[in-house]
N, C-alpha and C positions, 0 to 999 in steps of 0.2 A: 513523708508518710501520708497515706490516704486513710482517713478515719471516718467510718460510717456508724452512726449511733441511732438505733431505733427508728429507722426510716419507715414511714407509713405513707401509702399513696392510694387514694380512692379515685376511681373514675365513676362519677355519679354514686351509685350504691355498691359498685363492685370494688372490693379491696384487692389491689394488685400486689402491694407490698405490706407485709405484716411484721412490723418491728424488726427490720433487717439491720444487723450490726456486724461489722467486720473491720479489719485493718489490713493494709498492704504496706509492708515496710520498704524502705529504699532499696532499689536494686532487685526487687522480686518481680517475677512474671506470674500473675495470678490468673488461673483459668476459672472463669465464672460460668459454671455449668448448670444446665437445666433443660427440661423438655420445652417444646414450644408453648408459649403462654405462661411460663413459670414466673416471669417478672424480670428477666434479665435486661431486656431493652429499656424497660421503665426505669430500672436502677441506673443504667448507663446515661439515660437522658437527664436524670436528676443530677448525677455527678458532674455532668458537663454543662450544667446551667440551662439546658434546653427547656426544662419544666421544673416547677417547684414541688417539693414534697407536701403532702397534707400535714404531716408533722414529723418530728425528728430532725436530725442535723447531720451534716457531712462537712469535712474539712480536708483541704489538700495543702500540704506543707504548712499546716497550722492556720490556714485562712479559711473562713467559713464560705461555703459555696454561694450563699445568698448575700451575706453582708459584704463580701469582698469578691463579688462575681467577676468583675472586669479584670482584677489582678490575677485571679485564679486562671482565667482563660489565657492569660499571657504565658503561663507555665504548663498549659495542658494542650495536648493534641488529640483530636477526635476523628476517628474514621467510622461513620455510621454504617449500618447494614446496607443501605442503598447509597453507594458512593456518589457524593455530590459533584458531578463533573459536567462541564459544558462541552458537549461532543463536537460543536462546530469550531472550537478553539484549538490551536496548536498546544502541545504539552508545555513548551516553554512560555507561551503566552498566558496560559492558564495559571502556571505557577507564579508568574509575575503579577497577575491579577490578585492571587491570594496573598502574595507578599505585600501588595498595596493595602489590602484590607487589614492585614496584620500590622500595618504602619511600620514596616521595615524601611529604614532610610534608603533613599534611591541609590546611594553609593554602595550599598551592601547587597542589593537585590541580585545582581549577576553572580556574585560569589555564593550566595545562598542557593540559587537555582543549580549551580554547578555542584555544590555540596550534596544536595538531596538527590540530584540526578545520579551522582556516583553511588551514594548509599543505596538507592533503590534500583540501581541498574537500568537507568532510563536514558543514558547518553545517546543510544542509538535511535531513540524515538523523540528526542527533544523538539525536532522540527516537523513532527508528524501530527496530523489531526487526531484528536482523541477518538473521534468516531471511527477511525481506521484501526484502532488497537483491539487486541483480544481482551477478554474479560480479565485474565491474569495481569496483563500489562496495565489495564485500567486500575486494578487494585494497587499496583505499584504507584501509579499517579496519585491515587487516593492517599496512600501512605506518605508520599512526598509532600502533599499539601498539608497533611497533619503535622509534619515535622519541620516545615520551612522556617518557623520562628524559634527553632531549637528548644522545644519543650522538654522539661524534666520528666513529665508524666504523659503516658499515652493510654487512651481508652479506645479499644478496637472491638467493634460489634460485628461478629460473624465475618471476620476478614477473609475466610476461604470459602464462603458460601457460593455454590455454583461453579467452582473451579474444577478443572480436570485433575487427575492424580499428580501429573507432573507440575502443574501450576501450584497445587497445594503444598508440595514439597518445597518449591521455591519460596513461597510466602512464609512457610514455617522457618526455613533457614534464615530468612531476612528478619523475622521477629526475634529469633534467638540472638541474632547479631545486635539488633537494636536494644535488646534487654541487658546488654553488657554495661551500659551506662545510663539506663533509664528505668523507671518504674512503670510497669505495664499491666493493665487489666484487659484480659482477652475474653470476651463474651462468646460462648459457643455452645452447641449441643453435640459437637464432634469429639468423641472420647479419645480416639487416637491422637488428635491434635493436641489435647491437653497433656497426654502422657509424653508426647514427643517434644513439647515446647515449654511447658510450665514447671516451675519448682514449687508452686503452691496451688491448691485448688479449693473451690468452694462450690457446693451443690445447693441450688435453690429449687424448691418444689412448692407450687401453689402459694407463692409469695413469701415463703419462710425458708431460712437457712437450715438445712438438715445435716450438713457436714462441712468441715473446714480443716485443712491440713495439707501436708505434702502428699503426692500420690503414693510414695513409698510408705509413709507412716500409716496412711489409711488402709493400704493393702495389708500391711502387717497387723494392724489392729483388728481387721475383720478376719484375717487368716487364723487368729487365735481361737475363733469359734468355728469348729469343724462343721462341714455341711456335706450331706449326701443326697443324691437323687435316687429314689427307689421305686420299683414297680412291684406291686403286691397283688396276689390273687388268693382266693380261698381254696383250701384243699378239696372241699366238696362242692364248690361252685355256688354256695348259698350266701356268701359274705356280701355285705353291703358297705359302700364307701363310708357312710355315716358311722357305722360300727368301727371301722378301722380308724377313722379320724378321732373318734371318742377315746379309743384305747391309747393311741399315740399321745393325745393331749394329757391323758392321766399319768403318763410315765414321767418320772422326775429326771430321767436320763436325757430328755429332749426339751430344749428351751423354746423351740419355735417349730411349728408345723404349717407348711403351706401346700395347699392342694394344687396340683398341676393338671394339665389336660390329659384325659384318659384315652386309651386306644380302643376301648370297648371290650366286650366279651368278659366282663367281670375282672378286668385288670385295672388297678388303681395306682395313680402316680402321685408322689409327694416329694417335696423338698424338706429335709429334716435338718435342724440345727442342734448340735450337741452342746454340752457344758464346756466352757473354756478350760483348756489345760487338761482335759480328761483323756487325751491320747487319741487313738484311731477310732473314729466313730463307726467305721464299717464293722468292726468286731462287735461293738455294742448292739448295732442294728441287726446283725445276723442272729445273735443270741436271742434278741427280743422277738424276732419273727418266728424263730423255731419254737420258742416258749408259747407263742400264741397259736401255733399250729397253722400258720399261714404259709403260702408258697412265695418265695422270693424269686421273682423272674429276672430282675436286673437291679444292680446297685453300682453307682459310680460316684466318686468323690467330686464335689463341686469346688473348683478353684475360685478364690475370691480376688479377681482382678478388678480394675477400675470399671469395666463394663458391667460386671455382676453387681458391684456395689451400687452403681448408678441405678440399675434396674430395680434392685431391692428397695432403694430409698424413694423411688419416684413412681412406683406402681401401687 
């Protein structure tokens, strides 16, 4: 298990992490989601012993990442966002070099290289220079170096960043395969990647955890609160957006009102959230607009998928 408890990290006066706490159970693939600058990479660097937290604690397999740093690194594999490769080395030569750093016995090195080359589909490139490989192939080499010491835990920071669609699918399939017998934290801002790869997800925004659970649980949880997008105009053309917003805020039928971009000409757009379990919000919205003598130009139901949940929590 990976356990994080109230992690705080300051860079000078800037607070990058604000009391971050979460757990990752054995065999889970956790998608660590957030917009750029949210604190994902800072958290990954702390977990892997690259930098200390300002306060708080984290443990992996019951061992504290600071007190037992060397032992933790023996069971942890890390793929940073910028893959650490020596482009003038052959793939096999580089993996042997990493094996030596990891203090793998000389008699086991060849078998370990063969093992990770098979797992990461590198056998065809083992005698090629890393500088001759595509970015997707280099990512596979990066994964291989993170796994050569047979870690129980993997931390992958933006593993599909910069890859083309075919390469992304290949790396996703590889991560899913690796997750069958390992615990993985996958840091990304790619929503389809999390939906396709992870069985748990966590969203961080401005250094704070704002959501944690499985993609299916989170979608169901947010689906219970119905939402519609509406475009409203005045019957006589004299209506102001502030008047519409005030009326909507006063209604007990709506729990949340968000202004959207308008198209002009006195047409106002809103995203409206209704009461949980109150049925079809479109009926309620239509009756309310008629009662206010407004003109309803458009109304559509807002599906609460992972993308919409992410946007709602990080804007």
